[in-house]
C-alpha positions in Angstrom: 84.8 19.4 11.8 88.0 17.4 11.7 89.1 14.6 14.0 92.2 16.6 14.8 90.1 19.0 16.7 88.8 16.3 19.1 90.3 14.1 21.8 88.8 11.1 23.5 90.2 10.6 27.0 89.7 7.6 29.2 90.0 8.2 32.9 91.0 5.5 35.4 87.4 5.6 36.7 86.3 4.1 33.4 84.7 7.4 32.2 85.3 8.5 28.6 85.4 12.3 28.0 85.2 13.9 24.6 87.2 17.1 24.3 87.6 19.8 21.6 90.8 21.7 21.1 91.0 25.2 19.7 92.9 25.5 16.4 95.3 28.1 15.2 95.3 29.9 11.8 97.1 27.0 10.2 94.4 24.6 11.4 96.5 22.7 13.9 95.3 22.2 17.5 96.6 24.7 20.1 98.1 23.7 23.4 95.5 25.8 25.4 92.6 24.5 27.4 90.1 22.0 25.9 86.3 22.3 25.8 84.4 19.3 27.3 81.9 18.2 24.7 80.5 15.1 26.5 81.2 12.4 29.0 80.3 8.7 28.5 80.5 5.4 30.3 80.8 3.4 27.1 83.7 3.6 24.7 81.6 2.5 21.8 79.1 5.3 22.5 81.9 7.9 22.8 83.5 6.8 19.5 80.2 6.8 17.7 79.6 10.4 18.9 83.1 11.4 17.8 82.5 10.0 14.3 79.2 11.8 14.0 80.7 15.1 15.1 83.5 14.6 12.5 80.9 14.0 9.8 81.5 10.3 9.3 78.8 7.7 9.0 78.7 4.9 11.6 79.4 2.3 8.8 82.7 4.1 7.9 84.3 3.6 11.3 87.8 2.0 10.9 87.3 -0.6 13.7 84.5 -2.1 15.5 84.9 -2.5 19.3 84.5 -5.9 20.8 82.8 -6.5 24.1 
């Protein structure tokens, strides 16, 4: 899976929702509805799951979150 297929959305309530977009024949995300993959209360947990879904190891994440 590619990261371009996924979105991480933070709602004002503090909840983080991981969404997956459909892709067209060229491999770019479409503007249609998104599939909800998971919901989290921790941004670190949400980002970790996103990296695992995309096939990256935890050590390869570009930034570590503080706090």
